C-alpha positions in Angstrom: 52.4 -6.2 113.8 55.7 -7.1 114.4 56.9 -10.0 112.9 55.9 -12.8 110.5 55.1 -15.5 113.0 51.7 -17.0 112.3 50.9 -18.7 115.5 48.7 -16.3 116.7 46.5 -15.3 113.5 43.2 -16.1 114.0 43.5 -16.2 117.8 43.2 -12.3 118.0 43.7 -9.3 115.8 45.2 -5.9 116.4 43.2 -2.8 115.6 44.8 0.7 114.8 42.9 3.5 116.5 44.7 6.0 114.1 44.1 4.2 110.7 40.8 2.4 111.2 42.5 -0.6 110.1 42.8 -4.1 111.6 45.6 -6.6 111.1 46.7 -10.2 111.8 49.1 -10.5 114.6 51.9 -11.3 111.6 50.9 -8.4 109.4 54.1 -7.2 107.6 52.9 -3.3 107.2 54.7 -0.7 109.4 54.4 -1.6 113.0 52.0 1.4 115.0 52.9 2.7 118.5 51.3 0.6 121.0 49.4 3.0 122.4 47.3 3.1 119.2 46.6 -0.4 119.2 43.5 -2.4 120.7 43.0 -5.9 120.7 40.0 -8.0 119.5 39.2 -11.7 119.4 37.0 -12.0 116.2 37.2 -9.8 112.9 33.3 -9.2 113.8 34.2 -7.6 116.6 36.5 -5.5 114.8 34.2 -4.8 112.2 31.6 -3.9 114.5 33.7 -1.3 116.1 34.1 0.6 112.8 37.7 -1.3 111.6 38.5 -2.3 108.0 40.6 -5.2 107.0 44.3 -4.4 106.0 45.3 -4.7 102.4 48.7 -5.8 103.6 47.9 -8.9 105.6 44.0 -9.7 104.3 42.6 -11.0 107.5 
């Protein structure tokens, strides 16, 4: 979601409201609009809220 820097991978995850997908911070997929992004601390938390893993970055 904005670069290939892997420094924050595993620290938090970004979920996109409009797609129902969550990603690593370093995901190379198209960058979403900021107003559509929610941040989560864990993969478990994202799944609990109905998001599925990104097929590009495979978090």
